[in-house]
C-alpha positions in Angstrom: -19.9 -7.9 18.7 -20.0 -8.0 14.8 -18.6 -5.0 12.9 -20.4 -4.5 9.6 -18.7 -1.3 8.7 -15.1 0.0 8.8 -13.3 3.1 7.7 -10.4 3.4 5.2 -7.7 5.0 7.2 -5.1 7.4 5.9 -1.4 7.6 6.8 -2.0 9.9 9.8 -4.1 7.1 11.3 -0.9 5.1 11.8 0.0 7.6 14.5 -3.5 8.3 15.9 -4.0 5.0 17.7 -7.4 4.6 16.1 -8.9 1.2 17.0 -8.0 -1.4 14.4 -11.5 -2.8 14.1 -12.7 0.7 13.1 -9.8 1.4 10.8 -8.4 -1.9 9.6 -7.1 -0.6 6.3 -4.6 2.2 5.6 -5.2 3.5 2.1 -3.1 6.3 0.6 -2.7 8.1 -2.7 0.7 7.1 -4.2 1.3 10.6 -5.8 0.5 12.3 -2.5 2.9 10.0 -0.6 5.8 9.7 -3.1 7.1 12.1 -5.8 8.6 9.1 -7.7 6.2 7.9 -10.3 7.8 4.7 -11.6 10.4 6.0 -14.0 13.9 4.5 -13.5 14.8 2.6 -10.4 13.0 3.4 -7.1 15.1 5.8 -5.0 16.3 4.4 -1.7 14.4 6.9 0.3 11.1 6.0 -1.4 11.7 2.3 -0.8 12.5 2.9 2.8 9.4 5.0 3.3 7.3 2.4 1.6 8.7 -0.3 3.9 8.2 1.8 7.0 4.5 2.5 6.2 3.8 -1.2 5.5 5.7 -2.4 8.6 4.0 0.1 10.9 0.6 -0.9 9.6 1.4 -4.6 9.9 2.6 -4.1 13.5 -0.7 -2.5 14.3 -2.7 -5.3 12.7 -3.8 -3.2 9.7 -3.5 -3.8 6.0 -2.2 -1.4 3.4 -3.1 -0.2 -0.1 -1.8 2.6 -2.3 -4.0 3.9 -5.1 -3.1 5.8 -8.2 0.2 3.8 -8.4 2.3 3.5 -11.5 0.9 0.5 -13.3 3.9 -1.7 -14.0 5.6 -4.9 -12.8 8.5 -3.0 -11.2 6.3 -0.9 -8.9 4.0 -3.9 -8.1 7.1 -5.9 -7.2 8.5 -3.2 -5.0 5.2 -3.0 -3.1 5.2 -6.8 -2.6 8.8 -6.7 -1.4 7.8 -4.0 1.1 4.9 -6.2 2.3 2.1 -3.9 1.1 -1.0 -6.0 1.6 -3.2 -5.0 -1.4 -2.2 -4.1 -4.9 -4.4 -1.5 -6.5 -4.8 -1.4 -10.3 -7.1 -0.3 -13.1 -5.5 -3.0 -15.4 -6.6 -6.3 -13.8 -5.4 -8.3 -16.8 -1.9 -6.9 -16.6 -1.7 -7.4 -12.8 -3.0 -10.9 -13.2 -0.3 -11.7 -15.8 2.4 -10.2 -13.5 1.2 -12.2 -10.4 1.0 -15.4 -12.4 4.5 -15.0 -13.7 6.0 -14.6 -10.2 
């Protein structure tokens, strides 16, 4: 009745119908998912794919996280707009400043 362990899912798990309590989190590498690495404006197809992933996970009751993301306010903002649940960073101070400024 109490789950003490869960698995980080990957994008294919969104289509695999894996039980949510077993795979509550979809975690994906940004560079493996998107070619765009934060230079210039986010292309429309990248933004659409980002939103589709976050929405599909949310509809299934899962949370989302991308790792190895570009570390800047613009990319963090786009993830928040798309409803990505967790922001991943190696620069906690910079992310903290960004979140406090919103």
